[in-house]
C-alpha positions in Angstrom: 40.4 9.0 -33.7 42.4 6.2 -32.2 44.2 3.5 -34.4 45.6 0.1 -33.3 46.4 -2.9 -35.5 44.3 -1.4 -38.3 41.2 -0.8 -36.2 39.9 2.7 -35.7 38.0 3.9 -32.7 36.0 7.1 -32.1 35.3 8.6 -28.7 32.6 10.6 -27.1 32.4 12.2 -23.7 29.6 11.4 -21.2 29.9 14.7 -19.2 27.3 13.6 -16.7 29.2 10.4 -15.8 32.7 11.9 -16.5 33.7 9.0 -18.7 34.9 8.6 -22.3 33.0 6.0 -24.3 34.5 4.6 -27.5 33.5 2.4 -30.4 35.5 0.6 -33.0 34.1 1.9 -36.3 35.6 -0.3 -39.0 34.1 -3.7 -38.2 30.5 -5.0 -38.1 31.4 -6.7 -34.9 30.7 -4.6 -31.8 33.8 -3.6 -30.0 33.5 -0.9 -27.3 35.8 0.6 -24.7 35.8 3.3 -22.1 38.0 5.2 -19.7 38.1 8.2 -17.3 41.3 9.6 -18.7 43.0 9.7 -22.1 45.7 7.2 -21.0 43.0 4.9 -19.6 40.9 5.2 -22.7 43.8 4.5 -25.1 44.8 1.4 -23.0 41.2 0.2 -22.9 41.0 0.6 -26.7 44.1 -1.5 -27.2 42.9 -4.1 -24.7 39.5 -4.4 -26.4 41.2 -5.0 -29.8 43.6 -7.6 -28.3 40.7 -9.3 -26.4 38.6 -9.4 -29.6 41.5 -11.0 -31.5 42.1 -13.5 -28.7 38.4 -14.4 -28.5 38.3 -15.0 -32.3 41.4 -17.2 -32.1 40.0 -19.2 -29.1 36.7 -19.8 -30.9 38.3 -20.5 -34.2 36.6 -17.5 -35.8 38.4 -15.3 -38.4 38.4 -11.8 -37.0 36.8 -9.3 -39.2 39.5 -7.5 -41.1 39.1 -3.8 -41.1 38.7 -2.3 -44.6 39.0 -5.3 -46.9 38.7 -3.0 -49.9 35.4 -4.4 -50.8 31.9 -3.0 -50.2 28.5 -3.1 -51.8 27.1 0.0 -53.2 23.3 0.3 -53.9 22.2 3.0 -56.3 19.2 3.5 -58.5 19.1 1.6 -61.9 19.2 5.0 -63.7 22.3 6.1 -61.9 23.9 2.7 -62.5 23.2 3.1 -66.2 24.8 6.6 -66.2 27.8 5.4 -64.3 28.3 2.5 -66.8 28.0 4.9 -69.8 30.5 7.4 -68.3 33.0 4.7 -67.3 32.8 3.2 -70.8 33.3 6.6 -72.4 36.5 7.0 -70.3 37.6 3.5 -71.2 37.4 2.5 -67.5 35.7 -0.2 -65.5 32.9 0.9 -63.3 35.1 -0.1 -60.3 38.0 2.1 -61.5 35.6 5.0 -62.3 34.1 4.9 -58.8 37.5 4.5 -57.2 38.8 7.6 -59.1 35.7 9.6 -58.1 36.2 8.7 -54.4 39.9 9.5 -54.6 39.2 12.8 -56.3 36.4 13.7 -53.8 38.5 12.8 -50.8 41.7 14.2 -52.3 43.7 11.2 -51.1 46.6 9.5 -52.7 45.7 6.2 -54.4 47.6 3.3 -52.9 
């Protein structure tokens, strides 16, 4: 996985065309890049991010910030009820409960 200015890109190989194709994965905006070597691919990734940010600035559009810390979660009403009950029993908000569950599952350090 590639990272630049907080944006992350994944890469796949098109073995028929002998080219790497990449996509930025942490925005809803479509940002792609490609290259025939690792160096070319990494440069194309950085150039695509810089071009995206420049385009946003030119057009007066706020670039989509990667990982704002907010996302919508859709679950069944029954699961929502169980979640609320368990969070309340632990004297936690639903948000804190879900965050703890994600941290525990991913085994990451909470920032």
